[in-house]
C-alpha positions as CSV (number, residue, x, y, z in Angstrom):
1,M,12.9,1.8,5.3
2,I,10.9,-0.9,4.3
3,T,7.3,0.3,5.5
4,A,7.7,3.5,4.0
5,Q,8.3,1.0,0.2
6,V,5.2,-1.0,1.3
7,G,3.4,2.1,1.9
8,A,4.0,3.7,-1.0
9,R,3.3,0.9,-2.9
10,I,-0.2,0.4,-1.7
11,R,-0.6,3.9,-2.2
12,K,0.0,3.6,-5.9
13,I,-2.3,0.1,-6.3
14,R,-4.9,1.9,-4.4
15,I,-5.4,4.8,-6.8
16,E,-4.4,3.1,-9.9
17,K,-6.8,0.1,-9.5
18,T,-9.2,1.9,-7.5
19,G,-9.5,5.6,-7.3
20,I,-11.2,6.0,-4.2
21,S,-10.2,7.5,-1.4
22,Q,-8.2,6.6,2.0
23,E,-11.7,6.6,3.8
24,K,-13.9,4.9,1.5
25,F,-10.8,2.1,0.7
26,A,-10.2,1.3,4.3
27,N,-14.3,1.6,5.3
28,E,-14.1,-1.4,2.4
29,I,-11.7,-3.5,4.2
30,G,-13.1,-3.3,7.7
31,M,-10.0,-1.2,8.4
32,D,-10.2,2.1,10.7
33,R,-9.1,5.5,8.9
34,T,-6.2,6.7,10.7
35,Y,-4.4,3.2,10.6
36,F,-4.5,2.8,6.7
37,S,-3.1,6.5,6.7
38,G,-0.8,5.6,9.0
39,V,0.4,2.5,6.1
40,E,0.0,3.9,3.3
41,C,2.2,6.7,4.8
42,G,5.0,4.2,6.0
43,K,4.6,4.9,9.4
44,R,2.7,1.6,10.8
45,N,4.2,-1.9,11.1
46,L,1.4,-3.6,9.9
47,S,0.7,-7.3,10.6
48,L,0.5,-10.0,7.4
49,N,-3.5,-10.2,8.3
50,S,-3.3,-6.0,7.4
51,L,-1.5,-6.8,4.4
52,D,-3.9,-9.4,3.5
53,K,-6.7,-7.1,4.0
54,I,-5.3,-4.8,2.0
55,I,-3.9,-7.0,-0.7
56,K,-7.7,-8.8,-1.2
57,G,-9.2,-5.1,-1.3
58,L,-6.9,-4.2,-4.5
59,G,-8.6,-7.0,-5.9
60,I,-4.3,-7.9,-6.7
61,S,-2.3,-11.7,-6.0
62,Y,0.4,-11.1,-3.6
63,S,3.0,-12.1,-6.9
64,D,1.4,-8.7,-8.7
65,F,1.7,-6.4,-5.7
66,F,5.9,-8.0,-5.0
67,E,6.2,-8.0,-8.2
68,E,10.4,-7.6,-9.4
69,G,11.4,-4.0,-8.5
70,W,8.7,-2.9,-6.4
71,D,10.9,-2.3,-3.7
72,E,12.9,-0.4,-5.7
73,E,10.6,2.1,-5.7
74,D,11.5,5.2,-3.8
75,P,9.0,7.3,-2.3
76,I,10.6,9.9,-1.4
77,N,11.3,10.7,-5.1
78,N,7.9,10.2,-6.6
79,G,8.2,6.5,-6.9
80,K,11.0,6.7,-9.4
81,K,13.2,3.6,-8.9
82,T,16.8,4.1,-7.0
83,E,20.1,3.7,-8.8
């Protein structure tokens, strides 16, 4: 599902770029912690406004977020690309 792929991508970048917890990151971008957790878990269908907030909070560009192959990562298999 696209929500799981987007959530896994956000989680991966948050950990790599910021190294901070979900709670701290959510607070920094003005988003409810439980909502943000649901986004990362792929349980929330986030709006473009929420995605914009997250991408800006990560300090990356849209092109970095949607780099080639981003959607081939399989969150169920620890980010390994699917065949």
